[in-house]
Steps between C-alpha positions, in 0.01 A plus 500: 500500500355360823193379313707300248711346776192410702338342196801273449527419869127415512564222249727321748363230725571528872812282485647704214406823674676404820808389305500829313490712816752284686754541221417869481559563868835319488599696188406824670706403807806437283452835325478692827808324636690593184381859536635498857838375376512759223403775744789399725740496201388852409558622854137595554380566855459191716124554528472443123695175526300383803165589343572294188632211710191503724265508200687202356470311828126574517444388141674171575276450803195562280624239257553261790142560624357426156726196460369359828141529372604350166672200660198427719284476189726382218828364634851632442534546125388836363337507158663718235302808401616691194367845586728793572505586864329827584726556798825460313688822541702554186726755661826324578654573161395864527654558842852605405539829682358680801289722273304192387356446849187713439408293193568176686274608786225617262500169310502300822211706639299446183564127518387482863183695420420266211555191715271640769225564244526149358508331843186691604320405181599135542372506857163630378474214251634220722268238650748347746503688830865420583625611161278813500638600841854439374439719195362780719796471736741515207313799354546683831868410502544626143334827608748515787789446256368786287477729803851399614647581159307828484626603844857407401476709183363796695767469771770507232341795322509325162 
């Protein structure tokens, strides 16, 4: 799966690639914020709510970092990229009851691991130092998100 996604992403030029990841980080932020809301509605422990909220806030910051780089190079208007986002967490519709939390965490962890792998691969293939460093930073952050979700799952015993 990662290979197919990487092959499609490799076809994007730098402007398209930045647009793709910017949109993806903002989408991921929205998803985590919705997971935080749903967790609160379900009466889950506050650490679950706060973890999802924090991950959403961090994803937005990542999007902002990439947007800053994009604007320096290309101006304000993002180009449209018609590839599915690898970080989109398709879990909101599945999160109806407390028992769904384990699946939600597993899917989110898998998504974070995939994003880390892709960011690292992009960094290896990138010629621009600033962008390469950004990709490596984002890869480390995605690894941190994975570890945060893993620790949350373990602390909840799910």
